C-alpha atoms as an extended CHARMM CRD file, in Angstrom:
* protein
*
       112  EXT
         1         1  MET       CA            -58.8510000000     -131.4060000000      -33.1880000000  PROA      1               0.0000000000
         2         2  ASN       CA            -61.9850000000     -131.8050000000      -35.3540000000  PROA      2               0.0000000000
         3         3  LYS       CA            -64.1620000000     -131.4480000000      -32.2690000000  PROA      3               0.0000000000
         4         4  TRP       CA            -62.7060000000     -127.9600000000      -31.6460000000  PROA      4               0.0000000000
         5         5  ILE       CA            -63.3360000000     -126.8880000000      -35.2410000000  PROA      5               0.0000000000
         6         6  VAL       CA            -66.9540000000     -128.0260000000      -35.0640000000  PROA      6               0.0000000000
         7         7  LEU       CA            -67.3480000000     -126.2430000000      -31.7280000000  PROA      7               0.0000000000
         8         8  LEU       CA            -65.8580000000     -123.0560000000      -33.1750000000  PROA      8               0.0000000000
         9         9  ILE       CA            -68.1420000000     -123.1920000000      -36.2200000000  PROA      9               0.0000000000
        10        10  CYS       CA            -71.1970000000     -123.7190000000      -33.9900000000  PROA      10              0.0000000000
        11        11  PHE       CA            -70.1860000000     -120.7630000000      -31.8240000000  PROA      11              0.0000000000
        12        12  LEU       CA            -69.7190000000     -118.5090000000      -34.8690000000  PROA      12              0.0000000000
        13        13  LEU       CA            -73.0970000000     -119.5290000000      -36.3010000000  PROA      13              0.0000000000
        14        14  PHE       CA            -74.7530000000     -118.9100000000      -32.9550000000  PROA      14              0.0000000000
        15        15  ALA       CA            -73.0850000000     -115.5330000000      -32.4690000000  PROA      15              0.0000000000
        16        16  THR       CA            -73.9440000000     -114.2180000000      -35.9280000000  PROA      16              0.0000000000
        17        17  GLY       CA            -77.3810000000     -115.7450000000      -36.3100000000  PROA      17              0.0000000000
        18        18  CYS       CA            -79.0480000000     -114.5130000000      -33.1360000000  PROA      18              0.0000000000
        19        19  SER       CA            -80.3660000000     -111.0060000000      -33.5460000000  PROA      19              0.0000000000
        20        20  THR       CA            -83.1430000000     -110.0090000000      -31.2210000000  PROA      20              0.0000000000
        21        21  THR       CA            -85.8020000000     -107.6340000000      -32.4910000000  PROA      21              0.0000000000
        22        22  TYR       CA            -86.8930000000     -104.9950000000      -29.9890000000  PROA      22              0.0000000000
        23        23  ARG       CA            -90.0240000000     -102.8740000000      -30.1140000000  PROA      23              0.0000000000
        24        24  ILE       CA            -89.0300000000      -99.2610000000      -29.5700000000  PROA      24              0.0000000000
        25        25  ASN       CA            -91.1740000000      -96.9790000000      -27.4500000000  PROA      25              0.0000000000
        26        26  THR       CA            -89.2100000000      -93.8970000000      -26.4150000000  PROA      26              0.0000000000
        27        27  GLY       CA            -90.4120000000      -90.3610000000      -25.8280000000  PROA      27              0.0000000000
        28        28  THR       CA            -89.2330000000      -89.2910000000      -29.2570000000  PROA      28              0.0000000000
        29        29  THR       CA            -90.8970000000      -92.2020000000      -31.0560000000  PROA      29              0.0000000000
        30        30  LYS       CA            -94.1660000000      -91.4670000000      -29.2160000000  PROA      30              0.0000000000
        31        31  GLU       CA            -93.9280000000      -87.8360000000      -30.3180000000  PROA      31              0.0000000000
        32        32  LEU       CA            -93.1690000000      -88.8240000000      -33.9190000000  PROA      32              0.0000000000
        33        33  THR       CA            -96.1030000000      -91.2540000000      -33.9000000000  PROA      33              0.0000000000
        34        34  LYS       CA            -98.4270000000      -88.4740000000      -32.7440000000  PROA      34              0.0000000000
        35        35  ASN       CA            -97.0620000000      -86.0690000000      -35.3820000000  PROA      35              0.0000000000
        36        36  LEU       CA            -97.4970000000      -88.6460000000      -38.1370000000  PROA      36              0.0000000000
        37        37  LYS       CA           -101.0550000000      -89.4940000000      -37.1160000000  PROA      37              0.0000000000
        38        38  ASP       CA           -101.8570000000      -85.7640000000      -37.0730000000  PROA      38              0.0000000000
        39        39  LEU       CA           -100.7290000000      -85.5810000000      -40.7170000000  PROA      39              0.0000000000
        40        40  SER       CA           -103.3220000000      -87.9570000000      -42.0830000000  PROA      40              0.0000000000
        41        41  PRO       CA           -106.4030000000      -89.7570000000      -40.8040000000  PROA      41              0.0000000000
        42        42  SER       CA           -105.4610000000      -92.7330000000      -42.9860000000  PROA      42              0.0000000000
        43        43  ILE       CA           -102.4200000000      -93.4950000000      -40.7770000000  PROA      43              0.0000000000
        44        44  GLU       CA           -103.6620000000      -96.3200000000      -38.5720000000  PROA      44              0.0000000000
        45        45  ARG       CA           -100.5040000000      -97.4920000000      -36.8320000000  PROA      45              0.0000000000
        46        46  VAL       CA            -96.8500000000      -96.5550000000      -36.4830000000  PROA      46              0.0000000000
        47        47  GLN       CA            -94.4280000000      -99.1550000000      -35.1530000000  PROA      47              0.0000000000
        48        48  PHE       CA            -90.6990000000      -98.9130000000      -34.4590000000  PROA      48              0.0000000000
        49        49  THR       CA            -88.4300000000     -101.9400000000      -34.1680000000  PROA      49              0.0000000000
        50        50  PHE       CA            -84.6900000000     -102.3840000000      -33.7960000000  PROA      50              0.0000000000
        51        51  THR       CA            -82.7310000000     -105.3960000000      -35.0270000000  PROA      51              0.0000000000
        52        52  ARG       CA            -79.0240000000     -104.7030000000      -34.8520000000  PROA      52              0.0000000000
        53        53  PRO       CA            -77.8530000000     -102.4420000000      -36.4170000000  PROA      53              0.0000000000
        54        54  THR       CA            -81.1150000000     -101.3150000000      -38.0720000000  PROA      54              0.0000000000
        55        55  LEU       CA            -84.0090000000      -99.1670000000      -36.9300000000  PROA      55              0.0000000000
        56        56  SER       CA            -87.2550000000      -99.8090000000      -38.8140000000  PROA      56              0.0000000000
        57        57  CYS       CA            -90.3390000000      -97.6470000000      -38.8840000000  PROA      57              0.0000000000
        58        58  ARG       CA            -93.5140000000      -99.1950000000      -40.2540000000  PROA      58              0.0000000000
        59        59  ILE       CA            -96.5000000000      -97.0190000000      -41.0190000000  PROA      59              0.0000000000
        60        60  ASP       CA            -99.7850000000      -98.8110000000      -41.7080000000  PROA      60              0.0000000000
        61        61  MET       CA           -102.2470000000      -96.7480000000      -43.7330000000  PROA      61              0.0000000000
        62        62  SER       CA           -105.8280000000      -97.4860000000      -44.7220000000  PROA      62              0.0000000000
        63        63  GLU       CA           -105.3240000000      -96.0470000000      -48.2250000000  PROA      63              0.0000000000
        64        64  GLU       CA           -102.6050000000      -95.0010000000      -50.6120000000  PROA      64              0.0000000000
        65        65  PRO       CA           -100.9900000000      -91.7560000000      -49.4600000000  PROA      65              0.0000000000
        66        66  SER       CA           -101.0910000000      -88.6910000000      -51.6630000000  PROA      66              0.0000000000
        67        67  LYS       CA            -97.8810000000      -87.1030000000      -52.8650000000  PROA      67              0.0000000000
        68        68  GLU       CA            -98.3060000000      -84.3790000000      -50.2320000000  PROA      68              0.0000000000
        69        69  GLU       CA            -98.7900000000      -86.9540000000      -47.4750000000  PROA      69              0.0000000000
        70        70  LEU       CA            -95.6670000000      -88.8200000000      -48.5700000000  PROA      70              0.0000000000
        71        71  GLU       CA            -93.6430000000      -85.6220000000      -48.5930000000  PROA      71              0.0000000000
        72        72  SER       CA            -94.9520000000      -84.7140000000      -45.1250000000  PROA      72              0.0000000000
        73        73  ILE       CA            -94.1210000000      -88.1810000000      -43.7750000000  PROA      73              0.0000000000
        74        74  LEU       CA            -90.6010000000      -87.9740000000      -45.2000000000  PROA      74              0.0000000000
        75        75  MET       CA            -90.1490000000      -84.5030000000      -43.7170000000  PROA      75              0.0000000000
        76        76  GLU       CA            -91.2180000000      -85.7550000000      -40.2770000000  PROA      76              0.0000000000
        77        77  MET       CA            -88.8460000000      -88.7150000000      -40.5730000000  PROA      77              0.0000000000
        78        78  ASP       CA            -86.0190000000      -86.4140000000      -41.6210000000  PROA      78              0.0000000000
        79        79  GLU       CA            -86.6020000000      -84.1470000000      -38.6180000000  PROA      79              0.0000000000
        80        80  PHE       CA            -86.7680000000      -87.1920000000      -36.3380000000  PROA      80              0.0000000000
        81        81  SER       CA            -83.5220000000      -88.7390000000      -37.6190000000  PROA      81              0.0000000000
        82        82  THR       CA            -81.1280000000      -86.7100000000      -35.4870000000  PROA      82              0.0000000000
        83        83  VAL       CA            -78.0520000000      -88.1010000000      -33.8100000000  PROA      83              0.0000000000
        84        84  ASP       CA            -79.6010000000      -87.4720000000      -30.3740000000  PROA      84              0.0000000000
        85        85  ASN       CA            -82.8370000000      -89.3290000000      -31.1750000000  PROA      85              0.0000000000
        86        86  ILE       CA            -81.0440000000      -92.2680000000      -32.7660000000  PROA      86              0.0000000000
        87        87  ASN       CA            -78.5880000000      -92.4920000000      -29.8580000000  PROA      87              0.0000000000
        88        88  GLU       CA            -81.5360000000      -92.4670000000      -27.4270000000  PROA      88              0.0000000000
        89        89  ILE       CA            -82.9800000000      -95.4650000000      -29.2340000000  PROA      89              0.0000000000
        90        90  ALA       CA            -79.6220000000      -97.2640000000      -29.2150000000  PROA      90              0.0000000000
        91        91  ARG       CA            -79.3290000000      -96.6770000000      -25.4570000000  PROA      91              0.0000000000
        92        92  SER       CA            -82.8870000000      -97.9240000000      -24.8790000000  PROA      92              0.0000000000
        93        93  VAL       CA            -81.9260000000     -101.3480000000      -26.2570000000  PROA      93              0.0000000000
        94        94  LYS       CA            -78.4420000000     -101.2570000000      -24.7100000000  PROA      94              0.0000000000
        95        95  TRP       CA            -76.8100000000     -101.1810000000      -28.1570000000  PROA      95              0.0000000000
        96        96  GLY       CA            -73.2590000000      -99.9180000000      -27.6390000000  PROA      96              0.0000000000
        97        97  LEU       CA            -72.6620000000      -99.0020000000      -31.2660000000  PROA      97              0.0000000000
        98        98  GLU       CA            -74.2920000000      -96.5770000000      -33.6630000000  PROA      98              0.0000000000
        99        99  ILE       CA            -77.4530000000      -97.4650000000      -35.5380000000  PROA      99              0.0000000000
       100       100  SER       CA            -76.2930000000      -97.6220000000      -39.1250000000  PROA      100             0.0000000000
       101       101  ASN       CA            -79.5710000000      -98.0230000000      -41.0630000000  PROA      101             0.0000000000
       102       102  ILE       CA            -83.0490000000      -96.5690000000      -40.8350000000  PROA      102             0.0000000000
       103       103  TYR       CA            -85.7750000000      -98.1880000000      -42.9130000000  PROA      103             0.0000000000
       104       104  LEU       CA            -89.2060000000      -96.7340000000      -43.5600000000  PROA      104             0.0000000000
       105       105  ASP       CA            -91.9820000000      -99.0730000000      -44.6560000000  PROA      105             0.0000000000
       106       106  ILE       CA            -95.3460000000      -97.6060000000      -45.6010000000  PROA      106             0.0000000000
       107       107  ASN       CA            -97.8980000000     -100.4140000000      -45.8080000000  PROA      107             0.0000000000
       108       108  THR       CA           -101.2890000000      -99.8820000000      -47.4110000000  PROA      108             0.0000000000
       109       109  ASP       CA           -102.3830000000     -103.4220000000      -48.2190000000  PROA      109             0.0000000000
       110       110  LYS       CA           -102.7160000000     -105.0090000000      -44.7590000000  PROA      110             0.0000000000
       111       111  ASN       CA            -99.9590000000     -107.5280000000      -45.6530000000  PROA      111             0.0000000000
       112       112  LYS       CA           -101.7830000000     -108.9500000000      -48.6760000000  PROA      112             0.0000000000
């Protein structure tokens, strides 16, 4: 009987602890990346990743953004965050549920 409990615990740990992170590269993320880079020359890189159930957008900038740049970035993200775009991303990684979180990370310190 103890062997079955240990086996069940191992299965539960394995099932809950294994989340794969996917890089996202859809038509809509490519378009958003272009729009963001057009906003500011200090935007060096835009990267999208999905780790269930969360979509993350990381924007690497060479300098601190101005208030206007931040507002423009947030406006672009707001326009991007439609049900259709998010569902397209979920389908691209074969995620059968809805994406429940979207995180935006603006990095200006090159991970220091």
